[in-house]
N, C-alpha and C positions, 0 to 999 in steps of 0.2 A: 234555800240553803245553796251553800259553792263549797268546790274544791281548791284547796293552794297547794303548791308544791313545799316542802322544809328544805330550810336553810339555816343552819347551825341553830337548829330546836324552836325553830320561829315559823311563824306564815311566810310564804315568799308569793310566788308567782302563780297568777290565776291560773287553773285549768279546765274547770267547765262551773256552771252554774244551772238552778233550776228557775221554772216563772214562781212567781207569785202564787202560791196556792191557800185557801183559808185551812185553818188546822182542826183538826177533829179528833177526838176519844181514840186510842189504839194505834195500830202499826200504820205508821203514813212512810209511802215509798213514793219518791219523786224521780220521774223521768229526765235525763238529761240526752244530750247528742253525743252522738259516739266520738268517744276521745281515747288517744291511746295515750296509755302511763307507762313509765320507764318503772321501773322496778324502787323502792325505795319506801320511805317516809311521806304522809299528805296529810295536811288540816282540812277536818269535815269544819265548817261553821254555818252558823244560824242567824237571820237576820229578821226581827219581828215589827212591828211597826207597834205594837204597845208591850208593858213590863211582860214577858212571858219565860217559860222554859220548860224543856223535853225532857222525862224519865230521867230526872239529876236522881243520881246518888250521892249522898255525903258519909263521909268519916273514913276515905278511903287512903289516907295517910298523904302525907307532902309528896309523891310522887306521881299523882295527877295532875299534871300542868294544863292549867287551862289559857287561853290565849283571847285579848277582847280590844275593843278601840269602837270608839264612840263612830255609829254610821246610819244614814237616814236611807230606810228601804227602797225609797225612790228613785236613789243616787245611781249611777253606773257603778260598777264594781271594781274596785280599786286594784289596779295591777303596774306594779306590785302591792304586797296588802301595807307596806307602810309599818312606823313605829305601834308597837303591840304591848299593851298591857299585859301584865302576869299576875295568878293567882294559883293556888294550889288546895286541893283537897277534896274537889269535886270531878264527878264523872259523867259525859252525858252519853245514854244508849243511841251511839251515830252510828251507821254502819254504811257501805258501799258496795255493790255487789257488782263482780267483774266477772267478765265474760272474757274466755279465750278467744284466740283466732280462731275464724271460721275456714276451713278449706272447703274452696269454690269448685266443684266438678262442672268440666264442660266435655261436651260432645266432638264427633270426628269431625262435624262437620264446624264447628265455630272453631276446632285448634287447626282445621286447615286454612280458617280466614287469619287467624295470629299467624301464621307461618308466612303467607300472602301478606297483610295489610298492617301486623301489630297491632290488631286492636280484636277486643271483646266486643260481644254483640252490643253492650250496653258502653259503649264509648272507650271503656276503659285502656289505654296505651300500654303496650306490652314491650319496654326494651327490647330491642335487638330482634325480635319475633321470635323468642324462645321462652321456654319453661324451665325451671321454676322461675315463679315472679312470686316476691312476698310484696302486698300494698299495704302500707302504715301511712295513716292520716291523708289519704290520695295518692301516695306519693310512689309511683311501683319500683319495685328493684328486683332486679332480674341478674344472674350468674351466682351459682350454688357461693361461690366464694366470698363473696360479697352480702348475700344474706347469712350464711355462716359467720364471719365478723361481726356484722351487725347485731345478729342476736345475741353473739358471744359476748359483745362487750356489754350488752344491757343485762344479761345474765350473771356477769364476772366470771367467765371461764376466759374471757379474750382481753386483755390490760388494754387499759385508755392512754397510760403515760410511761408504758416500760417498753420502748422500742427493741431491747435486744430480746426479750422474750417473745414480742410479738413477731419479731424476723423467725425466731426457732419454731415457733406455731404454725406459721405460711411456708416455710419449707414443707412438712406434711399435710397440708390443703393442696399445696401447689402438685406434689411425687401424686395425691390422691387424685387432681385431675390429670396427668401426665397417663394415668395407668389406666382412667376410664375413658380418655382418647383414645389410648391403643388398640381396646376392645371393640369400641365403637367403630372403629376405623376397618379395622380388619375383617375382610371379609362382606364388606359393605357393598351393598347392590350387585353381589353375586347371587347365584341361585344357592338353595338352600344347601346342597351336597356340597358346591363348593367351600360356601360359608363354615360348614361343620368342619372341611380340613382345614381350613386356614387357621382358625381358631382353636383345636387342636394342636396343631405344629405352633402356634402362638401361646401355647399354655405352656407345653414341653422347652421353649427358648425364650424370649423375651420378656413374655411375660413373668417365667419363674424366675429372669434375673432380676427383672424390674422389683418381684416380693422379696427376695434373697438381699440385696441392697437396703430396701425399708427392715427387714427384721434387723438388717446388721444395727442400721441406723437406732431403732429401737431401741437395741442393747439388753440385756437381760438384769438390771439395777433398779429394781424398783417395780412398783404395778406402774405408773402411768407415765406418759410419753414426755412430757415436760412438768415437771415441778409435783408435787409432792401431793397432786389430789387431781380430779377428774379434770378433765378441760376439754378444748376444741378437738386440738389434735386426736385424740381418743375417740372423741365421739366419730369424727370423721372417719380414721381407718376402722373403726365396728361398721360402722356402717358400709363402706368401700368392700370391706372384707366379707360381709354378710352379702353384697349382692355378688360378690364375683363365687360365692362358696354355696349362695342357694338353690342351684340346679335351674334357674332359668333362662342362662346363659348357654345358646348352641355350642356346643366344641368346647366348655369350659367346665372339668370337671368337679363336682363337689367337695374332692378331698384335696381340691387346690391346695390348701391353706395348710394340710398337716405337717409339711417340713418344716415350716418357719413357727419354733415354740413362742417365740418372744410376740409376734400377729397376736398366737392364737390368746397369750397370757392376757395383752389388752383388751382384746375383743369379751372373753370370759369375765373379765373385771367393770367394762363397760356393761355387758349384758346383764351381770347379776347385780348393780347397783341400783341402791330402793327407789330411786327418782327416777332409772329410768326403766325399772321394771313397772314403777305405775303409769308412765305415759304409754310403756308398751300396752298396759291393760286397757287403758284408756281412749286408746284411739287405734290399736294394731287389730285385723282380723283377728279371728281365733285360727283360723287354718294359715296363715302367713309364715314364712318359712324365713327366718332372721338369719339364716346361714348354717354352715357346719357345725360352727361354737358352740350355738346358742345355748343358756341353761335350760336345763328338764323343769319341766312344769310351766 
């Protein structure tokens, strides 16, 4: 069995293939090497060494499209697929199992090694010697903004061909980075009491000013920051605000967001979004404090 991307309703580029294995009665699942798949449509193809079929259903109408072409099972798989025949009225019971990304937990010793050498124990290179890092097809990507834009393009919440909209989104990602850095550097390498005092002062001055400007930029027109549906800037501000108001930062009060109605509106909308709720339920610990705006339950 092989997997092809779709281009214009026809199989196009080869993405994965299984080994040649004997057929059997009942469910048959075949392993493939790990491969990254962009969101989209794909074609599952089968090749037999003699006339055969798998779980064929008929009478499903003209909407069930099948693509085919002559091929020898012992030849290398074509890439791209090439010209394909087409007919309708049959459907095959093929499926693929897609696994989500798996987070990798590291201990303090390995973290120290990344900071000094820029590498995990298994030899994986961590660019810039820092986290977070996303590994895609053995290619490491660091920097929160770069990861966010990459994932945003794949998921459709960051435009691939609308530079002005992308720039509008980028300004919110960058202000989130500015605020994060502002909090991190305040009181850094100071004793706990001094750090607490400096961050309390920051919360009342520089941080309050940044949040006030952000709240003004978001405005009170509509639910989302850019466009009429949830997007990357909404998710970025949601997590920034959650971090600031969750109580884990010494000297930053949990009520820091209360004066900023527009920030709160966006954060509540994101937090209550069905897909965000599903992701939270699947990945967040039960006792994780998402922020002072988090939806009840």
